[in-house]
Structures are given as structure tokens and as C-alpha cells.
C-alpha positions as CSV (number, residue, x, y, z in Angstrom):
1,X,-12.8,-22.1,0.7
2,X,-16.1,-23.9,0.5
3,X,-18.5,-20.9,0.6
4,X,-21.4,-23.3,-0.3
5,X,-21.2,-24.1,3.5
6,X,-21.6,-20.5,4.7
7,X,-24.4,-18.2,5.4
8,X,-23.5,-14.5,5.1
9,X,-25.7,-11.8,6.2
10,X,-25.1,-8.2,4.3
11,X,-26.3,-4.9,5.8
12,X,-26.6,-2.4,3.3
13,X,-27.2,-5.1,0.8
14,X,-29.6,-3.3,-1.6
15,X,-26.8,-1.0,-3.3
16,X,-23.2,-0.1,-3.4
17,X,-20.6,-2.4,-1.8
18,X,-23.1,-4.4,0.2
19,X,-24.9,-5.3,-2.9
20,X,-21.6,-6.1,-4.9
21,X,-20.4,-8.1,-2.0
22,X,-23.4,-10.2,-1.8
23,X,-23.4,-11.0,-5.4
24,X,-19.6,-12.0,-5.2
25,X,-20.5,-14.5,-2.4
26,X,-23.8,-15.8,-4.2
27,X,-21.5,-16.4,-7.2
28,X,-19.5,-18.6,-5.0
29,X,-22.5,-20.7,-4.0
30,X,-22.8,-19.1,-0.4
31,X,-26.2,-18.5,1.2
32,X,-26.8,-14.8,1.6
33,X,-29.3,-12.8,3.6
34,X,-29.4,-9.3,2.1
35,X,-30.7,-6.6,4.2
36,X,-31.6,-2.9,3.4
37,X,-34.3,-0.3,3.5
38,X,-35.2,-0.1,-0.1
39,X,-37.2,-3.5,-1.0
40,X,-37.3,-2.8,-4.7
41,X,-33.5,-2.7,-4.7
42,X,-33.2,-5.6,-2.5
43,X,-35.5,-7.8,-4.8
44,X,-33.4,-6.5,-7.9
45,X,-30.1,-7.9,-6.0
46,X,-31.7,-11.0,-5.0
47,X,-32.8,-11.9,-8.5
48,X,-29.2,-11.4,-9.7
49,X,-27.7,-13.7,-6.8
50,X,-29.6,-16.6,-8.3
51,X,-31.3,-19.4,-6.3
52,X,-34.2,-18.6,-4.3
53,X,-33.3,-21.1,-1.6
54,X,-30.0,-19.7,-1.1
55,X,-31.0,-16.1,-0.9
56,X,-33.1,-14.1,1.6
57,X,-34.2,-10.5,1.4
58,X,-35.0,-8.6,4.6
59,X,-36.2,-5.1,4.5
60,X,-35.0,-3.4,7.6
61,X,-33.3,-0.7,9.3
62,X,-30.3,-1.6,11.6
63,X,-30.7,1.6,13.7
64,X,-34.0,0.1,14.8
65,X,-33.4,-2.7,17.7
66,X,-36.5,-4.7,16.8
67,X,-35.5,-4.8,13.1
68,X,-32.1,-6.1,14.2
69,X,-33.7,-8.9,16.1
70,X,-35.9,-9.7,13.2
71,X,-32.9,-9.9,10.7
72,X,-31.3,-12.3,13.2
73,X,-34.6,-14.4,13.7
74,X,-35.4,-14.6,10.0
75,X,-31.9,-15.5,9.0
76,X,-31.6,-18.3,11.3
77,X,-35.2,-19.3,10.6
78,X,-34.2,-20.0,6.9
79,X,-30.6,-20.8,7.2
80,X,-30.3,-22.4,10.6
81,X,-27.2,-20.3,11.3
82,X,-25.3,-17.2,10.6
83,X,-21.7,-17.5,9.8
84,X,-20.7,-14.0,9.1
85,X,-22.6,-11.0,9.9
């Protein structure tokens, strides 16, 4: 699979399974948008993911409709698409 062609968006990416999955896909050279409420943890995960041009962190709460719209808008602005949400 050519993961370097994929943009993958992770909800709950600041810890646990979401963070680990983001790290795993980043290691496969996928672009990742990491979403969570804890900005400090998001930054830690983003730093572990590597290249800043392939990582986007978004502090947001998916229970808030405006945040969900912002997640989509910011992801598309940076990567021009969302392949996996």
C-alpha cells in the first residue's frame, strides 16, 4: 500500500489507540491530522510522528459541531483532501 499518498484523520489522537495509530501511519509515510482536546499531548504525538509538513494537530472536541467543521476545513486546507476519517 502506498501510504505516502494518503491523508488520514485521527480523532482521539492525543493518547491511547488514536495516538498509536497516528504514529504507525506516520511511520508508513502517510500524512496525518491528529485531533484531540489535550494540546500538550497532541504536540507530543506530532513530534513523534516526524515531518511537520506531513502532520497537522487540531485541538478540538468532536462533540461540538463547529469543531467538526473546523477539523474538516483545516485538514483540507493543509492536505487538500481527507482519505480516511
